[in-house]
N, C-alpha and C positions, 0 to 999 in steps of 0.2 A: 460546506456544499453539498447538503444533505434537501434539493431543493428542487423539484420540478422543473426550475425557471433555468436552472445550470443544466440538466437532461435537456431541455427543448434548445436551449443554445448551441450546444454540442450538434443537434440533428438538424438547426440551422446552418448550421457551420458549414456540414456535409453536403445538406441539399442546393444549400448554394454553389460551392463549389461544382457539384455534378450540373448546375445548370447553365456554369460560366463556361463548363466546358464543352455543353453541347451546343450553347450559342456560339463560339466559337469556330467548331466545325461545322453548325449551317451556315453561320457566316460566310467561311473561305470556301466554300462548296457552291454558290451564287456562280452562275451561268457566267454574269459581269464580271467574277473576280480572274476569269480567264480568259477576257478581250486582250492582256499584254503578260507576258513573264515578268511573275513574279514571285523569289521565293519566299517571301516572306510570308503569304500566303498558304504555302504548304507547308512549313512550319506552323504557321497560328491551326490548320488544322488537322494538322499529325498534336500538336499540344493539346488542341482539343478534342479528340479523339480519345484520347491516353487520360488524360484529366475525369472525362464522362464513365469511361468506363472502368475506371479505379474510385470512385467516387459512391457510383453504385451498384458495386461489387457488395460493399461493406455491411448491406442493409437485407442482404437476399442471401437464401441456404443456396449452398448447391446441390444440386440434382446429386445421385447416386453415379449417374453413367454408367453402369458396369457391364462390361460388351460383352458378347455371344460368350461361351464357354465354349472350346474345344476338346469334346470325346474319344475315346477308343474306338466307338463305333462312328468316327467317320462326317461327323453331324457336327455344326455349330447350336451348342441349346442358350433357349434365350434366359434369362437370369430377371427374375420377378424378384420386389420385394415386398414381403409378406410384414403385417403386424401381429406377432405372438401373444405380447401380452402391452395392453395401455396403462402408462399412470400421467397425473398430473405432468410431474419434473423429466420425465424420460419413458420413453419405450423401448421394448423388447425386438426386434426386427430380426426378420430371419431373409436369408436369400436363398430363394428357391432357385434352381435349374429344373427349368422346364424339361418334364421327357427321361429325366436322369433318376435310377435307381438313387436311393436313399444311401451316403456314403457311410462307413463305418468308423471313420472320425468324425466326431461332431465338436466346435469350436465356440464357445463365445469367444468373443474380442473386450472387451473391459474399454471403452472409449474417455479418453480426456475431459472431465470439465474444468477445462484450465482457458478460457476464452474460443477457440473453434471448434467448430459444428464437429460430430464424429464423423463428415465427409472426409477430413485430414487424414482416415485410415483406410479412405479406399483401393488406393494399390497397394497397402496390405490385405484385406477384403480377396483384389483381383489375385493376389500370388497365393493363396489359400483355396479358393475354389478349385479348382479343378480336382484338389484332394480331397477337400474336406464339405463338412456339413456345418455353414458359417452362420452362426448369428452374435450379434453384435449390440450394444448398448447406445440407442441413438437419443442423447439428452435434448430439451427442450430451450428455448431461451424463453430467460425470465419474464420477456418487458410482454412478453407472449401469454403469462402463465397469470389470473386473476388474483388479488392479496383473499378472496376470500378460500384460495387453494391453499394455502396454509404458509409453511413456514420449510423450508429446504434446508439441512445443514451436514455432514460429515456425519454425522449419526443416522437421517435418514437415506442419504448416498449410501450408506454401509447396506440397510437396511431391505433395500430398493433390490443389492444385489443381491442378499439373500433370497430373496421374493424369485428373481431370474434364474439362481440358479437350483432351488423347488422347483420351481416349472421349466427345468430344462430335465431333470432326472440327475441321475448320481455317474453316467458314463460320458458325460459332458467333460472338457478339455479349455481351463481357461486359462489366457492370456490378458494381461494387463497393463498395460501401455502407458507409463508415464507416472501422471500427477494418480492415480485410480490404482497403485502399487500397495501403496501402506493399505490403506483401505479391502480391496479385494483380499489378502492376508488376512484383516480383520472378519470381513466377511467369512471367510473358510472356519477359522479360528469359532465362529459364533458357530455356525452349525458343527462342528465340532461336538460340540458341547449339547445342542439343544435340537438337531436330528443327524445325526451320524449319519447315517445312511443318503442324506443329500446331498454328503462333499460328493466335491469334484473328483475325478480322477488322479489331473495333477494341475498344476497351477503355474502357468511361468511368469515371471515377477520383469518388466523390460524397463529398464532406465529410469526407475522411479523412485522419490527421496523416503526410503522407509528409516534414516538415517542421516538427517540434513547436515548432522554438524562429523559424519564421516570423512567428508573431501569437499572443502568449500568451495562455494562457486558464488559468481554476481546474486545469483537470485537466494542464496542461504544468508550474503554477508545485507542485502536489505531485509531481510526477514529481524536480523538480531539488530539490525541499525535503529528501528524505529518501535514504537509502542503503538498500540492496537488503538490508543486514541486519535492516536495521528492518522493512523492507516483510513478511521471509520470516517474521520472529518476531511482526508483530502482525494479520497477514493470512491466514498460511497455516495449517493445522488437517486432521487427520486424516480421512477421513470414516467414521463411524460403524459400528456392526453391520447396522443397518437397512437396508443399500443392498448390491448387489452390491463395488460396489468399495471396499469396507471397507477400510480400512490405508490409500487410497490420498491424495499427497497434496494438499489444492488449497485456488481460493481460494474461499468458500465461498460459494453465490449467494445466504442471507439475510446473511452480510458485506456483499456488494456491495448487497443491496439496502438496508441500513442507510443506507448510503453514497450513494443516489443520493438518497434522503430527505429526507436530512440538508441537501443541496446546495438544496432548497426548501422548508424545513421547513415554516414556514409558510403557503406554499399548499397542502401536502396536506394538516394538520391541519385550513382552515378548508374542503378538499372533503368531507372526510369528518364534518365536524360538521353542515354543511349537509344530506349525504346523509341524515344520521339522522335529522334534523327534516322531509325530505322521504317517509322512509320512515313516520316517526312520522302522519305528516298523510295517507300513501296516495299521496302523489303520485310515486310514483317506478315503475321498472318490471324487469321483468329484463333490459331490454337499452338501457335508457338511455343517456344519455351517460357519465355516473360507472362505471358496470358496463364499456361497453365499453373503455372507455380504461382500469382498475384488473386487469381480467381480465387484459388481458395484461401491464399494467405488474407487477405483483406477481409475477407468473410468473417467474419467475428459475432457473439453471442454473449449476450446479460448473463452475471452468474450471480444467484441471490446475494447476499448482503451477507446473510449467515454463516452461505458455505463458504466464500471468499475468505470472511473474518475468521470462523473456527478452522479451515484448514492451515491459517498463518501460525491461530497460535496454539491449537493441538497437535498439528503435524511439526511445524516449524521450531517455533516455541517452546512448548514444553514438553516436544520430542513424546509425544504420550505414546506412540505407536513404540519408538526402539527403547522406551522403558519396560514395555509391556506392562500399559496401565492406562489402557486404552477401556475408556466407556460406553455402552453401548444402550439405552433405553435405562438407563439405571444397573445395567450389567457388567461388570469385568470381562472383557476379555480376554482371554490367556492363550496368546499363541502356542504356549507348550501343550497345548490338548490336542495339536495335529496330530497326528499318529500314523495316518496310512495317504495322506496326499504327498506323492510326488511332485515335490518343488523343483524349480529350474531360474537361475539366474541371469540374465543376459544385460551384458554393459559395454558402452563403448569407450575405446580409451582415451576419444577427445572429446568426449560429451562433456560440454559445457553450460548445461542447464543441473541434469544431476548426473552430479563427476561419477567415475567408477569408487566402487569402498558403498555410498551409500543408500544401493539395493544390493549389496552384498550382503549387509548390516540383518538380515534375515534368516539368513541361515544359524547364526548362533542362537536366536529365540525358537530355533522348531527345538527344543531340551527333547521334546517328547519323539521326534519324529527319527528313525536310524537313520544312520550318514548313506545308505545304498539307496534313499528317495531322495537324495538333496544331490543338485550339480547346478556349474557356474561355467559363465562361456561370456570373455572378455574378448571384445571385438578391432582386432589394431586397425587404428586408422579411421575409426568412426566416431561420426560425430553424434549429437542426440538423435537427427532424423535418421541418420541412417541405419539405426540397430531396428528399425521398424517398417522400412520401406527403404525404394533405391536396389541398386546393387551388391551394394555389402548384405541386405537382408534378403535376395531373392538367393542370393550364391553359395552365400557360407552360416548365415543365420537360422534361416527358415528352414534346411531339409536338419541340421540340428533338432530345432526343435520337433519338427517331426518323429525324427528317431526318438525323441524321447517321449514322446504322444503314443508311442505305437510301443515302445517296451513297459509302459505302465498304463497298456490298455485293458488289463485285463480288473478282473472286481478282484479290489485287497481280503484278505486272510480274514476272517473275523478270529481275536486274539483267543487262544487254545486256554480251555475253563479248568480252572484246577480242581482234577476231582477229591472230595471232601474225605478225609479219613476217616478210617473208621476207628475205634479204638476197644479193646474188647474190655469187659469189665469184669470178666469173670477172673 
C-alpha cells in the first residue's frame, strides 16, 4: 500500500462522497421539489446535508474558537492565539488573554499526536484559562510538510518537548494527555541530566501508556498481534500530489479514522441515522451535540510513518519507557535521574484506551524522586475522554491538578552540599 495511488484513491473517495452529499442537498432544495408534498425529498436533503458536512470535515483543521474569558474585573477578555516557537512538525502556542495580567500558574499542555489535531483539547484549554497561562503543542499535519523537512519519530518528538520546556522556563507545569505521556516523562528525564535548571516544576501524566502491558486493552492487544512488517505494509502510504508533503511516507488520517469508527461502528451508524432524521424533521441545528462532537472527531491528520512505527515498536512492543531503556539521539535517558519534579498520575476507571495501571507504572520508575513528590488519582466511572474533558474533568480532576500545581509551585531547593572533611595531619 506504500503508493501515492492508494492515498489519492482514499482522497478521491472522500471527495466523491462530499460531492454526492452536496448534490443530493442541492437537488432536494430545488423550488420545483416543493410543488407537492414528498417526504422522500426531505429525507434526501437531510441525507445530503449530513453526508456533505461529514466528509468535508475530514480534511479541515478545526478552529480553536476559544470564547471570551470572564474575570473578576467584571469584563470579558478576548483570547488570542500566539505562536511562541515555530518548528516544521509543530508549534508551541500561547492563549493570550488580552487585558489580563499574567497569571502565576503557567501550564504547558502536551497534546497527543494520534490522529486528531491539538484542538481535541479545546475544552481542556477553556477550563484552565481562567486560572492559568496556557500553552499547548500544536502538531502539524504530515501531509502538509515537505519531504525536505526530514524525518519525525519518537526521538524527535521528545526533543521538541525538550525545546518547548526550555523556551518556557523552569516555572512551567506540564500536563501530558494520553499518547505523549511516556515521551513527556522521557523529555523531563533528558533535561534532568542535560539542563536540570530547565526542568518543569510539575509533570502531570493523564491516561498515557507508560507500560502498555500493565493492563491490556484492544489497543495493546492489536500492537502485540501484528508484526512491524505487517504494519508497514498495511498502514503506510505516500502522500499524493494534492498536498505539499507529496511523497512523504505517512499513516493517513483517513485510514486512522476508519480504525476509530470500526471500534464502535454500530454506535456511530446509529448517531448518523438519528442525525439525518433530526435534519429531515427540522430538529437539528448548526451547533447541536452531534455536530459539536463529530466536527472534531472526524477532523483527522496524517502522522509521519516513522513516528507511528517507532511508537508501536518502542513504546508498545519493546516497552522502552517501561523498562527504562529509552534512547534519544544515541543517549540513554534514565528516568531515575528525575529528583525534583513533582509527578502526578491521573487515570480513569473505565478507560478502554489506556487502562488503569498503564500510566501509574511511571511512579516506580522514579527511583530518585521522594515519595512526597509523587501523587496519583483514579477517577471513578471515567472513560478516556472524561479524564481530560467533560464534567468529571471540570468538577473532580481539574481542581486536584491545580492544587497539585500550587503545592509544588515553589522552586525546588538545591541538594545540600557536603562540606569537605578536614583531616589534621599533625
